[in-house]
C-alpha positions in Angstrom: 2.9 19.2 32.1 3.7 15.2 32.5 6.7 15.4 30.8 6.0 12.3 28.7 6.5 12.1 25.1 3.8 11.0 22.9 4.7 8.1 20.9 2.8 8.2 17.3 0.6 5.2 16.6 1.4 2.9 13.9 -1.8 2.1 11.7 -2.4 -1.6 11.9 -4.4 -3.9 9.2 -5.4 -7.6 9.1 -3.8 -10.0 6.6 -6.9 -11.3 4.9 -4.5 -14.9 4.3 -3.2 -15.5 7.7 -5.5 -13.0 10.0 -2.7 -11.6 11.8 -2.5 -8.1 12.7 0.9 -6.3 11.5 1.9 -2.6 10.4 0.3 -1.1 7.4 3.7 -0.6 6.0 4.5 -4.7 6.5 1.3 -5.5 4.2 0.8 -5.1 0.3 -2.6 -3.5 -0.3 -4.8 -5.4 -2.8 -7.3 -3.6 -5.2 -10.1 -5.3 -7.0 -10.4 -3.5 -10.7 -13.0 -5.3 -12.9 -12.6 -9.1 -11.8 -8.8 -9.3 -10.9 -6.8 -8.5 -7.9 -4.4 -5.8 -8.2 -1.4 -5.0 -6.3 -1.4 -1.3 -5.1 2.1 -1.0 -3.1 1.9 2.9 -3.0 -1.7 2.8 -1.6 -3.0 5.5 -3.9 -5.4 3.3 -6.3 -9.2 4.2 -5.5 -11.5 1.6 -4.0 -11.8 -0.7 -1.3 -8.4 -2.3 -0.1 -7.6 -5.6 1.5 -4.2 -6.2 2.8 -2.0 -9.2 2.3 1.4 -10.2 3.7 3.9 -10.2 0.5 4.0 -13.8 0.7 2.8 -16.7 -1.8 1.8 -18.6 1.3 -0.4 -15.9 2.9 -2.1 -15.5 -0.5 -2.6 -19.0 -1.0 -4.3 -18.9 2.2 -6.5 -15.9 1.1 -7.8 -17.7 -2.1 -8.4 -21.2 -0.3 -10.6 -19.2 2.3 -12.2 -17.3 -0.5 -11.0 -14.1 1.3 -11.0 -11.9 -1.5 -14.1 -11.8 -2.7 -15.5 -11.4 0.8 -13.3 -8.6 1.3 -14.3 -7.0 -1.9 -17.8 -7.7 -1.5 -17.8 -9.0 -5.1 -20.1 -11.8 -6.2 -17.8 -14.2 -7.9 -14.5 -15.2 -7.7 -11.6 -12.9 -8.7 -8.2 -13.6 -10.6 -5.1 -13.7 -8.8 -2.7 -14.3 -11.3 -1.2 -11.1 -11.8 -0.6 -10.8 -8.1 0.7 -14.1 -7.8 3.5 -13.1 -10.5 4.1 -9.8 -8.2 4.5 -11.5 -4.8 7.0 -14.3 -6.9 9.4 -11.4 -8.3 9.3 -10.1 -4.8 10.6 -13.5 -3.1 13.2 -13.8 -5.5 14.5 -10.4 -5.1 14.6 -10.6 -1.1 17.5 -12.6 -0.1 
């Protein structure tokens, strides 16, 4: 026995907007339901997920780079208006 304590690894994900790696808990999971991007803060919705920082800047970058259709393997563009509203409310609530 070496006496070392083993630190638990924190799962990391990559933000589809800025392409930076961050802890899974620091990112917002997005799920595609029909033709719409829906936020999944609890991480329990079924299906393929993409992660983005909870900031409008990263969302704008993801939309500009067409990252959501690529991440969800969808043929057409996805609607992000509901996601944008949720991020705007979170931004107002954060001082």
